[in-house]
Residue frames as qw, qx, qy, qz and C-alpha x, y, z in Angstrom:
[[0.493, -0.686, 0.515, -0.147, 39.92, -64.04, 111.53],
 [0.903, -0.007, 0.422, 0.084, 40.30, -67.55, 110.07],
 [0.681, 0.689, 0.015, 0.245, 41.80, -66.05, 106.92],
 [0.037, -0.883, 0.402, -0.238, 44.34, -64.12, 108.99],
 [0.703, -0.451, 0.545, -0.072, 45.29, -67.23, 110.96],
 [0.894, 0.305, 0.301, 0.133, 45.56, -69.24, 107.75],
 [0.451, 0.844, -0.158, 0.245, 47.77, -66.57, 106.19],
 [0.316, -0.787, 0.500, -0.174, 50.02, -66.57, 109.26],
 [0.845, -0.178, 0.503, 0.021, 50.40, -70.34, 109.10],
 [0.791, 0.556, 0.161, 0.197, 51.18, -70.25, 105.38],
 [0.200, 0.901, -0.297, 0.245, 53.74, -67.46, 105.81],
 [0.546, -0.628, 0.542, -0.117, 55.36, -69.32, 108.71],
 [0.900, 0.074, 0.419, 0.091, 55.54, -72.53, 106.68],
 [0.630, 0.739, -0.008, 0.237, 57.04, -70.70, 103.70],
 [0.094, -0.882, 0.413, -0.208, 59.60, -69.09, 106.00],
 [0.737, -0.406, 0.540, -0.031, 60.58, -72.45, 107.47],
 [0.867, 0.356, 0.299, 0.178, 60.95, -74.02, 104.02],
 [0.390, 0.876, -0.144, 0.242, 62.98, -71.05, 102.83],
 [0.369, -0.780, 0.490, -0.124, 65.28, -71.30, 105.85],
 [0.846, -0.128, 0.511, 0.089, 65.89, -74.99, 105.17],
 [0.735, 0.621, 0.170, 0.210, 66.53, -74.25, 101.49],
 [0.131, 0.924, -0.293, 0.206, 69.02, -71.52, 102.31],
 [0.594, -0.585, 0.550, -0.040, 70.84, -73.79, 104.76],
 [0.866, 0.141, 0.452, 0.160, 71.07, -76.58, 102.17],
 [0.553, 0.803, 0.027, 0.221, 72.17, -74.14, 99.48],
 [0.141, -0.891, 0.408, -0.142, 74.84, -72.73, 101.76],
 [0.712, -0.406, 0.573, 0.014, 76.05, -76.21, 102.62],
 [0.762, 0.139, 0.591, 0.226, 76.07, -77.82, 99.19],
 [0.535, 0.759, 0.271, 0.254, 76.15, -75.04, 96.60],
 [0.042, -0.977, 0.201, -0.057, 78.20, -72.19, 98.03],
 [0.873, 0.121, -0.161, 0.445, 81.96, -72.60, 97.68],
 [0.270, -0.959, 0.090, -0.004, 83.98, -70.61, 100.20],
 [0.610, 0.580, -0.456, 0.288, 87.27, -72.34, 99.45],
 [0.691, -0.147, -0.514, 0.488, 89.93, -72.71, 102.10],
 [0.255, -0.870, -0.018, -0.421, 89.64, -70.52, 105.20],
 [0.489, 0.243, -0.599, 0.585, 92.33, -69.89, 107.81],
 [0.585, -0.745, -0.262, -0.187, 91.45, -69.94, 111.50],
 [0.352, 0.454, -0.478, 0.665, 93.82, -68.07, 113.81],
 [0.669, -0.630, -0.389, -0.056, 93.53, -68.81, 117.54],
 [0.576, -0.764, -0.025, 0.290, 95.01, -66.56, 120.24],
 [0.136, 0.922, -0.303, -0.200, 97.16, -64.48, 117.89],
 [0.549, 0.587, -0.590, -0.072, 98.88, -67.37, 116.18],
 [0.462, -0.412, 0.742, -0.259, 99.15, -69.85, 119.06],
 [0.529, 0.162, 0.824, 0.124, 97.29, -72.25, 116.76],
 [0.411, 0.508, -0.227, -0.722, 96.54, -71.78, 113.08],
 [0.421, 0.068, 0.881, 0.204, 94.98, -74.17, 110.61],
 [0.326, 0.208, -0.403, -0.830, 93.12, -74.19, 107.31],
 [0.423, 0.263, 0.839, -0.216, 89.71, -75.78, 106.75],
 [0.054, 0.329, 0.689, 0.644, 87.29, -76.01, 103.87],
 [0.210, 0.012, 0.216, -0.953, 84.77, -73.21, 104.28],
 [0.525, -0.204, -0.536, -0.628, 81.04, -73.72, 104.78],
 [0.608, -0.341, -0.705, 0.129, 80.92, -75.57, 108.09],
 [0.428, -0.872, -0.108, -0.212, 80.41, -74.26, 111.60],
 [0.125, 0.745, -0.533, 0.381, 83.32, -72.98, 113.65],
 [0.686, -0.438, 0.482, -0.325, 82.63, -75.38, 116.54],
 [0.968, 0.163, 0.191, 0.002, 82.98, -78.38, 114.22],
 [0.581, 0.712, -0.280, 0.278, 86.07, -76.92, 112.55],
 [0.196, -0.706, 0.566, -0.378, 87.77, -76.56, 115.93],
 [0.845, -0.219, 0.427, -0.234, 86.76, -80.09, 116.91],
 [0.898, 0.433, -0.055, 0.062, 88.29, -81.46, 113.72],
 [0.410, 0.657, -0.459, 0.435, 91.63, -80.11, 114.97],
 [0.668, -0.288, -0.607, 0.320, 91.15, -81.64, 118.44],
 [0.039, 0.139, -0.300, 0.943, 90.42, -78.22, 119.93],
 [0.280, -0.500, -0.815, -0.091, 87.37, -78.90, 122.05],
 [0.160, -0.288, 0.129, -0.935, 85.08, -76.05, 123.11],
 [0.190, 0.195, 0.825, -0.494, 82.50, -76.73, 125.86],
 [0.444, -0.014, -0.385, -0.809, 79.08, -77.45, 124.36],
 [0.377, 0.012, 0.808, -0.452, 76.35, -79.11, 126.38],
 [0.676, 0.447, 0.312, -0.496, 73.90, -79.24, 123.46],
 [0.677, 0.070, 0.632, 0.371, 76.18, -80.60, 120.76],
 [0.210, -0.087, 0.421, 0.878, 76.06, -77.47, 118.60],
 [0.039, 0.613, 0.746, 0.258, 72.32, -76.80, 118.48],
 [0.040, 0.420, 0.003, 0.907, 72.57, -73.30, 119.95],
 [0.588, -0.595, -0.371, -0.402, 70.50, -74.22, 123.00],
 [0.751, -0.448, -0.334, 0.352, 73.05, -74.14, 125.83],
 [0.027, 0.979, -0.069, 0.192, 75.17, -71.02, 125.29],
 [0.769, -0.543, 0.211, 0.263, 78.40, -72.69, 126.45],
 [0.789, 0.174, 0.284, 0.517, 80.56, -72.62, 123.30],
 [0.061, 0.990, 0.061, -0.113, 81.64, -69.01, 123.61],
 [0.697, 0.008, 0.141, 0.703, 84.71, -67.58, 121.89],
 [0.012, 0.802, 0.007, -0.597, 85.91, -64.04, 121.20],
 [0.648, 0.412, 0.487, 0.417, 85.83, -63.42, 117.46],
 [0.179, -0.636, 0.046, 0.750, 87.72, -60.31, 116.40],
 [0.318, 0.496, -0.391, -0.707, 87.25, -60.77, 112.64],
 [0.263, 0.188, -0.849, -0.419, 85.61, -62.97, 110.04],
 [0.136, 0.184, 0.918, -0.323, 82.68, -64.23, 112.12],
 [0.118, -0.456, -0.646, -0.601, 79.96, -62.33, 110.32],
 [0.327, -0.467, 0.053, -0.820, 77.06, -60.48, 111.97],
 [0.204, -0.063, 0.810, -0.547, 75.65, -61.47, 115.36],
 [0.340, -0.220, -0.784, -0.471, 72.70, -63.84, 114.88],
 [0.582, -0.432, 0.011, -0.689, 69.34, -63.81, 116.71],
 [0.905, -0.180, -0.385, -0.030, 70.10, -67.37, 117.88],
 [0.600, 0.147, -0.456, 0.641, 73.11, -66.04, 119.82],
 [0.078, -0.540, 0.140, -0.826, 71.76, -62.96, 121.58],
 [0.733, -0.557, -0.168, -0.353, 69.71, -64.78, 124.27],
 [0.906, -0.226, -0.197, 0.300, 72.95, -66.32, 125.57],
 [0.543, 0.234, -0.118, 0.798, 75.11, -63.19, 125.58],
 [0.244, -0.758, -0.353, 0.492, 75.22, -60.27, 127.99],
 [0.297, 0.953, 0.053, 0.035, 75.56, -56.71, 126.64],
 [0.310, -0.798, 0.482, 0.186, 79.13, -56.72, 127.98],
 [0.669, -0.082, 0.684, 0.280, 79.94, -59.94, 126.09],
 [0.568, 0.708, 0.390, 0.154, 78.46, -58.59, 122.89],
 [0.065, 0.982, -0.173, -0.042, 80.58, -55.45, 123.24],
 [0.408, -0.629, 0.642, 0.162, 83.62, -57.69, 123.83],
 [0.511, 0.454, -0.588, -0.432, 82.97, -59.60, 120.55],
 [0.350, -0.126, 0.907, -0.196, 81.95, -62.83, 122.27],
 [0.640, 0.193, -0.391, -0.632, 80.09, -65.26, 119.99],
 [0.836, -0.090, 0.496, -0.217, 78.70, -68.80, 120.01],
 [0.088, -0.460, 0.764, 0.444, 81.06, -70.93, 117.95],
 [0.383, 0.244, 0.889, 0.060, 78.29, -73.35, 116.97],
 [0.366, 0.790, 0.429, -0.243, 76.42, -70.52, 115.22],
 [0.032, 0.777, -0.363, -0.514, 79.37, -69.06, 113.29],
 [0.879, 0.423, 0.207, 0.077, 79.70, -70.27, 109.70],
 [0.493, -0.467, 0.414, 0.606, 83.27, -70.40, 108.39],
 [0.585, 0.748, 0.311, 0.030, 83.00, -68.34, 105.22],
 [0.383, 0.821, -0.253, 0.338, 86.33, -66.47, 105.35],
 [0.521, 0.197, -0.586, 0.588, 89.48, -66.25, 107.48],
 [0.554, -0.747, -0.245, -0.274, 88.59, -65.98, 111.16],
 [0.300, 0.374, -0.592, 0.648, 90.52, -64.72, 114.18],
 [0.680, -0.594, -0.302, -0.307, 89.34, -65.89, 117.60],
 [0.037, 0.483, -0.693, 0.534, 90.47, -66.08, 121.23],
 [0.813, -0.356, -0.410, -0.211, 89.76, -68.93, 123.65],
 [0.576, -0.732, 0.338, -0.137, 90.93, -69.63, 127.23],
 [0.248, 0.611, -0.751, -0.026, 94.41, -71.18, 127.12],
 [0.457, -0.220, 0.809, -0.295, 93.28, -74.09, 129.31],
 [0.827, 0.357, 0.201, -0.384, 91.10, -75.39, 126.47],
 [0.494, 0.620, -0.596, -0.128, 94.25, -76.36, 124.59],
 [0.069, -0.355, 0.898, -0.252, 94.80, -79.03, 127.26],
 [0.791, 0.096, 0.313, -0.517, 91.39, -80.68, 126.81],
 [0.079, -0.343, 0.897, 0.267, 92.03, -84.21, 125.61],
 [0.787, 0.104, -0.303, -0.526, 90.26, -86.85, 123.60],
 [0.388, -0.316, 0.835, -0.229, 89.90, -90.29, 125.20],
 [0.651, 0.062, -0.637, -0.407, 89.05, -93.71, 123.86],
 [0.391, -0.264, 0.725, -0.501, 87.32, -96.03, 126.27],
 [0.364, -0.072, -0.884, -0.285, 85.40, -99.28, 126.44],
 [0.635, -0.392, -0.024, -0.665, 81.94, -99.74, 127.91],
 [0.163, 0.228, -0.907, 0.315, 82.41, -101.92, 130.98],
 [0.013, 0.361, 0.858, -0.365, 78.92, -101.82, 132.50],
 [0.284, -0.280, -0.314, -0.862, 75.41, -100.69, 131.62],
 [0.092, -0.256, -0.854, 0.443, 72.99, -100.65, 134.57],
 [0.246, -0.594, -0.507, -0.574, 69.26, -99.92, 134.52],
 [0.081, 0.020, -0.551, 0.830, 68.53, -97.55, 137.41],
 [0.470, 0.369, 0.453, -0.661, 64.88, -96.89, 136.50],
 [0.672, 0.490, 0.555, 0.022, 62.68, -97.54, 133.46],
 [0.496, 0.834, 0.122, 0.210, 64.27, -94.58, 131.66],
 [0.107, -0.902, 0.411, -0.081, 67.63, -93.98, 133.37],
 [0.954, 0.081, -0.158, 0.244, 70.83, -95.96, 132.85],
 [0.317, -0.852, 0.385, 0.161, 74.27, -95.62, 134.39],
 [0.875, 0.431, -0.148, 0.166, 77.20, -96.50, 132.15],
 [0.567, -0.700, 0.348, 0.258, 80.74, -97.22, 133.28],
 [0.712, 0.678, -0.151, 0.101, 83.59, -96.74, 130.80],
 [0.764, -0.436, 0.210, 0.428, 87.14, -97.99, 131.26],
 [0.230, 0.905, -0.244, -0.263, 89.66, -95.62, 129.70],
 [0.928, 0.134, 0.215, 0.273, 92.04, -97.12, 127.15],
 [0.587, 0.147, 0.178, 0.776, 93.91, -94.30, 125.40],
 [0.161, 0.458, -0.733, 0.476, 94.99, -92.47, 127.42],
 [0.579, -0.268, -0.770, -0.014, 94.21, -94.87, 130.24],
 [0.352, -0.505, -0.553, 0.561, 93.76, -92.31, 133.02],
 [0.044, 0.723, 0.291, 0.625, 92.20, -88.90, 133.53],
 [0.258, -0.227, -0.477, 0.809, 92.51, -86.04, 135.99],
 [0.175, -0.563, -0.423, -0.688, 89.34, -84.06, 136.73],
 [0.175, -0.127, 0.522, -0.825, 87.39, -82.35, 139.48],
 [0.032, 0.354, 0.931, -0.087, 84.44, -84.34, 140.73],
 [0.228, 0.693, 0.436, -0.528, 81.29, -82.76, 139.29],
 [0.108, 0.511, -0.438, -0.732, 82.73, -81.83, 135.90],
 [0.807, 0.400, 0.329, -0.283, 81.37, -83.15, 132.61],
 [0.334, -0.264, 0.713, 0.557, 82.66, -84.75, 129.41],
 [0.598, 0.457, -0.153, -0.640, 81.44, -84.81, 125.84],
 [0.640, -0.011, 0.767, 0.049, 80.56, -88.23, 124.46],
 [0.234, 0.353, -0.574, -0.701, 80.94, -88.81, 120.73],
 [0.735, 0.252, 0.512, -0.366, 77.88, -90.53, 119.29],
 [0.238, -0.190, 0.775, 0.554, 78.76, -92.68, 116.26],
 [0.502, 0.111, -0.426, -0.744, 76.60, -93.15, 113.20],
 [0.158, 0.107, 0.961, -0.198, 73.77, -95.59, 113.97],
 [0.313, 0.592, 0.706, -0.228, 70.29, -96.33, 112.65],
 [0.360, 0.819, 0.367, 0.253, 69.02, -93.22, 110.85],
 [0.259, -0.910, 0.151, 0.288, 71.78, -91.02, 112.34],
 [0.829, 0.476, 0.085, 0.280, 74.14, -90.49, 109.41],
 [0.360, 0.687, -0.320, 0.544, 76.78, -88.31, 111.04],
 [0.611, -0.236, -0.556, 0.512, 78.80, -88.43, 114.23],
 [0.180, -0.788, -0.027, -0.588, 77.82, -85.87, 116.88],
 [0.430, -0.010, -0.704, 0.565, 78.68, -85.32, 120.52],
 [0.460, -0.724, -0.277, -0.434, 76.69, -84.52, 123.62],
 [0.103, 0.479, -0.586, 0.646, 77.71, -83.40, 127.11],
 [0.764, -0.469, -0.398, -0.196, 77.01, -85.38, 130.29],
 [0.325, -0.748, 0.448, -0.366, 78.10, -84.89, 133.89],
 [0.498, 0.227, -0.821, 0.162, 80.35, -87.59, 135.30],
 [0.742, -0.540, -0.103, -0.384, 78.79, -89.56, 138.14],
 [0.866, -0.097, -0.299, 0.389, 82.13, -91.02, 139.23],
 [0.329, -0.934, 0.074, 0.118, 84.63, -89.26, 141.48],
 [0.346, 0.847, -0.401, 0.032, 88.17, -88.11, 140.80],
 [0.478, -0.550, 0.681, -0.065, 89.83, -90.86, 142.86],
 [0.780, 0.189, 0.584, 0.118, 88.99, -93.43, 140.17],
 [0.058, 0.693, -0.355, -0.625, 91.26, -92.15, 137.41],
 [0.145, -0.156, 0.882, 0.421, 90.88, -95.17, 135.12],
 [0.084, 0.500, 0.845, 0.169, 87.09, -95.03, 134.69],
 [0.209, 0.008, 0.055, -0.976, 84.34, -92.52, 134.04],
 [0.073, 0.425, 0.898, -0.089, 80.65, -93.04, 134.76],
 [0.206, -0.066, -0.190, -0.958, 77.53, -91.27, 133.49],
 [0.264, 0.412, 0.793, -0.362, 73.85, -91.32, 134.45],
 [0.111, 0.088, -0.484, -0.864, 71.78, -90.83, 131.29],
 [0.460, 0.386, 0.610, -0.517, 68.02, -90.48, 131.08],
 [0.332, 0.295, 0.754, 0.484, 66.23, -91.48, 127.90],
 [0.245, 0.524, 0.098, -0.810, 64.76, -88.57, 125.95],
 [0.682, 0.480, 0.552, -0.001, 62.44, -89.59, 123.07],
 [0.609, 0.750, 0.118, 0.229, 64.20, -88.92, 119.75],
 [0.271, -0.883, 0.357, 0.136, 67.32, -87.78, 121.59],
 [0.679, 0.577, -0.453, -0.018, 70.31, -88.74, 119.44],
 [0.171, 0.474, -0.785, 0.360, 72.67, -89.69, 122.26],
 [0.524, -0.180, 0.617, -0.559, 70.11, -91.03, 124.72],
 [0.895, 0.262, -0.016, -0.360, 68.60, -93.29, 122.06],
 [0.594, 0.513, -0.609, 0.113, 72.06, -94.63, 121.24],
 [0.079, -0.396, 0.769, -0.495, 72.85, -95.28, 124.91],
 [0.617, -0.037, 0.529, -0.581, 69.49, -96.86, 125.74],
 [0.864, 0.332, 0.194, -0.325, 68.88, -98.88, 122.58],
 [0.766, 0.587, -0.256, 0.057, 72.15, -99.45, 120.75],
 [0.009, 0.723, -0.634, 0.272, 75.11, -99.27, 123.17],
 [0.949, -0.125, -0.285, -0.047, 76.54, -102.62, 124.24],
 [0.635, -0.679, 0.348, 0.120, 79.05, -103.75, 126.87],
 [0.750, -0.083, 0.453, 0.475, 82.49, -104.01, 125.24],
 [0.454, 0.795, 0.284, 0.284, 81.80, -101.24, 122.74],
 [0.504, -0.073, -0.031, 0.860, 84.52, -98.64, 122.13],
 [0.021, 0.929, 0.370, 0.022, 83.56, -95.01, 122.74],
 [0.471, 0.290, -0.045, 0.832, 85.29, -91.67, 122.21],
 [0.297, -0.869, -0.372, 0.137, 85.05, -88.83, 124.72],
 [0.431, 0.433, -0.155, 0.777, 86.67, -85.46, 125.32],
 [0.445, -0.843, -0.138, -0.270, 87.04, -83.29, 128.40],
 [0.149, -0.618, -0.730, 0.254, 86.91, -82.61, 131.25],
 [0.027, 0.499, 0.202, 0.842, 84.89, -79.39, 131.30],
 [0.443, -0.706, -0.440, -0.335, 83.00, -77.22, 133.73],
 [0.068, 0.440, -0.464, 0.766, 83.16, -75.30, 136.98],
 [0.755, -0.420, -0.077, -0.498, 80.66, -77.42, 138.91],
 [0.678, 0.074, -0.651, 0.335, 82.63, -78.97, 141.75],
 [0.595, -0.709, -0.360, 0.117, 82.64, -78.89, 145.55],
 [0.154, 0.823, -0.241, 0.491, 84.26, -75.71, 146.85],
 [0.640, -0.039, -0.580, 0.503, 86.84, -75.99, 149.62],
 [0.227, -0.543, 0.171, -0.790, 85.03, -74.16, 152.41],
 [0.048, -0.017, -0.873, 0.485, 83.65, -74.98, 155.86],
 [0.501, 0.000, 0.042, -0.864, 80.04, -74.09, 155.03],
 [0.573, 0.168, 0.761, -0.254, 77.24, -76.63, 155.43],
 [0.048, 0.141, -0.727, -0.670, 76.17, -78.10, 152.10],
 [0.622, 0.379, 0.464, -0.505, 72.69, -78.24, 150.54],
 [0.065, -0.163, 0.806, 0.565, 72.46, -80.43, 147.42],
 [0.600, 0.415, 0.398, -0.556, 69.37, -80.56, 145.22],
 [0.101, 0.265, -0.770, -0.571, 68.72, -82.68, 142.13],
 [0.757, 0.237, 0.385, -0.472, 66.09, -84.63, 140.27],
 [0.874, 0.473, -0.003, -0.113, 66.20, -87.44, 137.71],
 [0.861, 0.237, -0.085, 0.442, 69.61, -87.87, 136.07],
 [0.026, 0.866, -0.204, 0.455, 70.72, -84.67, 137.83],
 [0.813, -0.565, 0.142, 0.015, 71.96, -86.97, 140.59],
 [0.863, 0.365, -0.132, 0.322, 75.06, -87.70, 138.46],
 [0.361, 0.582, -0.377, 0.623, 77.55, -85.06, 139.68],
 [0.530, -0.612, 0.256, -0.527, 76.05, -85.01, 143.19],
 [0.989, -0.145, -0.030, -0.016, 76.67, -88.76, 143.51],
 [0.733, 0.377, -0.257, 0.505, 80.31, -88.24, 142.60],
 [0.038, -0.671, 0.308, -0.674, 80.69, -85.40, 145.10],
 [0.762, -0.490, 0.172, -0.386, 79.17, -87.49, 147.88],
 [0.975, 0.031, -0.117, 0.185, 81.43, -90.45, 147.09],
 [0.474, 0.520, -0.316, 0.636, 84.42, -88.12, 147.29],
 [0.378, -0.643, 0.264, -0.611, 83.18, -86.77, 150.63],
 [0.944, -0.294, 0.028, -0.147, 82.94, -90.36, 151.88],
 [0.836, 0.264, -0.222, 0.426, 86.50, -91.12, 150.74],
 [0.235, 0.559, -0.293, 0.739, 87.73, -87.94, 152.45],
 [0.413, -0.494, -0.675, 0.361, 85.66, -88.49, 155.60],
 [0.069, 0.411, 0.077, 0.906, 84.60, -84.89, 155.03],
 [0.163, -0.347, -0.739, 0.553, 83.11, -83.52, 158.28],
 [0.186, 0.007, -0.082, -0.979, 81.01, -80.76, 156.68],
 [0.451, 0.351, 0.682, -0.457, 77.26, -81.09, 157.35],
 [0.172, 0.157, -0.625, -0.745, 75.50, -82.01, 154.11],
 [0.546, 0.337, 0.654, -0.401, 71.94, -82.77, 153.04],
 [0.009, 0.085, -0.727, -0.681, 70.90, -84.04, 149.61],
 [0.548, 0.393, 0.418, -0.608, 67.32, -83.34, 148.50],
 [0.057, -0.107, 0.833, 0.540, 66.40, -85.62, 145.60],
 [0.550, 0.311, 0.269, -0.727, 63.09, -85.26, 143.78],
 [0.061, 0.023, 0.917, 0.393, 61.16, -87.78, 141.67],
 [0.490, -0.123, -0.296, -0.811, 57.69, -87.95, 140.14],
 [0.890, -0.249, -0.184, -0.335, 56.83, -91.43, 141.46],
 [0.696, -0.547, 0.465, -0.015, 58.45, -93.95, 143.77],
 [0.902, 0.245, 0.285, 0.215, 59.48, -95.94, 140.69],
 [0.459, 0.818, -0.090, 0.336, 61.61, -92.97, 139.62],
 [0.424, -0.810, 0.396, -0.086, 63.78, -93.13, 142.75],
 [0.912, 0.256, -0.263, 0.183, 67.12, -94.92, 142.49],
 [0.480, 0.401, -0.521, 0.581, 70.48, -95.47, 144.22],
 [0.587, -0.683, -0.006, -0.435, 68.63, -95.64, 147.56],
 [0.926, -0.283, -0.101, 0.229, 70.98, -98.36, 148.86],
 [0.593, 0.339, -0.117, 0.721, 73.98, -96.26, 147.85],
 [0.139, -0.689, 0.059, -0.709, 72.58, -93.22, 149.64],
 [0.802, -0.569, -0.061, -0.170, 71.96, -95.31, 152.78],
 [0.871, -0.044, -0.104, 0.478, 75.58, -96.47, 152.64],
 [0.346, 0.514, -0.075, 0.781, 76.85, -92.92, 152.15],
 [0.453, -0.747, -0.026, -0.485, 74.88, -91.80, 155.21],
 [0.890, -0.429, -0.030, 0.148, 76.98, -94.29, 157.20],
 [0.782, 0.103, 0.036, 0.614, 80.29, -93.30, 155.64],
 [0.176, 0.576, 0.004, 0.798, 79.98, -89.49, 155.61],
 [0.244, -0.106, -0.671, 0.692, 80.16, -88.14, 159.19],
 [0.181, 0.457, 0.449, -0.746, 77.29, -85.64, 158.91],
 [0.190, 0.083, -0.609, -0.766, 75.18, -86.45, 155.84],
 [0.461, 0.326, 0.684, -0.462, 71.44, -86.85, 155.35],
 [0.017, -0.069, -0.739, -0.670, 69.57, -87.99, 152.24],
 [0.391, 0.399, 0.499, -0.663, 66.01, -86.70, 151.74],
 [0.073, 0.149, 0.794, 0.585, 63.97, -88.15, 148.88],
 [0.368, 0.382, 0.351, -0.772, 60.69, -86.58, 147.82],
 [0.209, 0.274, 0.850, 0.399, 57.98, -87.82, 145.45],
 [0.197, 0.098, -0.039, -0.975, 55.70, -85.30, 143.79],
 [0.708, 0.057, -0.176, -0.682, 52.98, -87.67, 142.52],
 [0.164, -0.214, 0.955, -0.126, 53.13, -91.02, 144.32],
 [0.558, -0.113, -0.625, -0.534, 50.78, -93.68, 143.05],
 [0.714, -0.438, 0.169, -0.519, 48.34, -95.15, 145.62],
 [0.987, -0.027, -0.157, 0.000, 49.73, -98.65, 145.15],
 [0.549, 0.490, -0.444, 0.511, 53.27, -97.41, 145.92],
 [0.668, -0.666, -0.325, 0.066, 52.26, -96.65, 149.54],
 [0.462, 0.451, -0.244, 0.724, 54.81, -93.86, 149.81],
 [0.537, -0.742, -0.368, 0.161, 55.39, -92.66, 153.38],
 [0.550, -0.148, -0.024, 0.821, 58.23, -90.20, 152.74],
 [0.019, 0.505, 0.061, -0.861, 58.24, -86.53, 151.79],
 [0.405, 0.564, 0.681, 0.232, 55.62, -85.58, 149.22],
 [0.141, 0.934, 0.143, -0.295, 55.55, -82.58, 146.89],
 [0.589, 0.746, -0.146, 0.274, 57.84, -80.73, 144.52],
 [0.756, -0.066, -0.295, 0.580, 61.45, -80.78, 145.64],
 [0.130, 0.459, -0.099, 0.874, 61.39, -76.98, 145.99],
 [0.595, -0.597, -0.137, -0.521, 58.52, -77.27, 148.47],
 [0.894, -0.315, -0.258, 0.185, 60.43, -79.87, 150.48],
 [0.556, 0.199, -0.210, 0.779, 63.59, -77.75, 150.52],
 [0.153, -0.567, -0.007, -0.809, 61.60, -74.70, 151.59],
 [0.750, -0.533, -0.166, -0.354, 60.05, -76.73, 154.40],
 [0.929, -0.322, -0.086, 0.159, 63.04, -78.69, 155.68],
 [0.632, 0.445, -0.214, 0.597, 66.30, -76.92, 154.82],
 [0.551, -0.773, -0.183, 0.254, 68.13, -75.58, 157.87],
 [0.466, -0.624, 0.207, 0.592, 70.72, -72.85, 158.32],
 [0.649, 0.626, 0.359, 0.242, 70.21, -71.72, 154.72],
 [0.142, 0.983, -0.113, 0.026, 71.96, -68.30, 154.85],
 [0.344, -0.737, 0.575, 0.092, 75.21, -69.84, 156.11],
 [0.792, 0.039, 0.593, 0.135, 75.18, -72.83, 153.74],
 [0.181, 0.486, -0.526, -0.674, 76.24, -73.22, 150.12],
 [0.784, 0.290, 0.417, -0.356, 74.15, -75.03, 147.53],
 [0.076, -0.296, 0.809, 0.501, 74.89, -77.40, 144.64],
 [0.659, 0.405, 0.363, -0.520, 72.03, -77.86, 142.17],
 [0.054, -0.234, 0.807, 0.540, 71.75, -80.07, 139.09],
 [0.398, 0.465, 0.777, -0.145, 68.79, -80.50, 136.77],
 [0.326, 0.645, 0.523, 0.451, 66.64, -78.72, 134.23],
 [0.173, 0.298, -0.042, 0.938, 66.78, -74.92, 133.89],
 [0.471, -0.566, -0.272, -0.619, 63.24, -74.58, 135.30],
 [0.802, -0.449, -0.373, 0.123, 64.02, -76.72, 138.33],
 [0.596, -0.040, -0.227, 0.769, 67.27, -74.88, 139.06],
 [0.022, -0.433, -0.074, -0.898, 65.69, -71.44, 138.69],
 [0.629, -0.589, -0.306, -0.405, 62.93, -72.46, 141.11],
 [0.802, -0.331, -0.331, 0.371, 65.48, -73.78, 143.61],
 [0.397, 0.192, -0.127, 0.888, 67.56, -70.61, 143.41],
 [0.290, -0.560, -0.169, -0.758, 64.44, -68.57, 144.17],
 [0.775, -0.535, -0.322, -0.100, 63.64, -70.71, 147.23],
 [0.749, -0.158, -0.256, 0.590, 67.20, -70.53, 148.54],
 [0.230, 0.291, -0.046, 0.927, 67.61, -66.78, 148.06],
 [0.458, -0.603, -0.252, -0.603, 64.17, -66.15, 149.59],
 [0.823, -0.510, -0.240, 0.073, 65.47, -68.05, 152.62],
 [0.333, -0.914, 0.197, 0.123, 68.54, -65.82, 152.85],
 [0.803, -0.125, 0.357, 0.461, 71.23, -67.63, 150.86],
 [0.056, 0.750, -0.276, -0.599, 73.48, -65.19, 148.93],
 [0.799, 0.561, -0.055, -0.210, 73.57, -65.82, 145.16],
 [0.316, 0.708, -0.629, 0.051, 77.36, -66.26, 145.23],
 [0.359, -0.327, 0.832, -0.266, 76.95, -69.32, 147.48],
 [0.809, 0.303, 0.400, -0.307, 74.83, -71.15, 144.90],
 [0.021, -0.444, 0.762, 0.471, 76.52, -73.36, 142.30],
 [0.755, 0.312, 0.432, -0.381, 74.62, -75.23, 139.60],
 [0.148, -0.182, 0.816, 0.529, 74.76, -77.35, 136.47],
 [0.609, 0.402, 0.215, -0.649, 71.81, -76.80, 134.14],
 [0.509, 0.135, 0.800, 0.289, 70.86, -79.53, 131.70],
 [0.217, 0.280, -0.323, -0.877, 70.01, -78.24, 128.23]]
């Protein structure tokens, strides 16, 4: 048995080394020459040096495709229709594609290597996505591992977006990071402030962008962003609203609530916010203020593992347990969820078990 396990480990290690070698060989040895990319039957055409990924090639031409993971193949957002030149479908793509999408030649642009001329189709609205230059105006510690950053837009100096959407932040070279990359983050500001954008960003160990934000970013620094993206925004209905988030998932919910306050929106709304300890709660003063400004709004915070010295007297348990226990009028409400895939899936299960139709649930999953 030990010999079998040892053999499996050795084979796995050899496979990993071989994969890295093939990637390096493809990047530095193979010469694909110039490749033409045709978008939407000639609406845009350009030539790039072959060998890179399609997502990066499009970005180099200021054609920005949604990508919450920065091209790592872990979010499934950067979909395009590729009618020719994209090569075979890869195992890294299939988990993110439905059988109907596969039949319709949908691919993940971050997984397609540009090795020959390619023809693709993208939604026309993506041609209007813009790149912005801004300046960091404020960096605020919300908890020990969550910061909120406020960026003043410089060029262009204003933006139109729907509250709840996200942008992609370009991370410059820093420390041991030797190439510029971008990552997606939900805006925590609302659409009435057109000259600024705000983001709530939690530190993830070894995360390229979160490390930059938490350890290297300074007030006054110039940053580059592109967007806006996404379909996560408050729908214009009369239904009561149930909002659920945890950690930095508060970002788009905060913006939605601030917009509701500006509008004096009369819809009943409750925001369930979950944290591990009391120290992980934040923006409590803001939520208290919003409860005064929004005609029918209630904020419910829950702590799953309060420490004895914190003397927590509020709701205790996983946020799904609290929602299951306290949410009212669930079938007639609509829900807005933001957080990790596991948290969102668990919330959807609780809501549907309590009678909420799937089509009344809107969410933004963090990758």
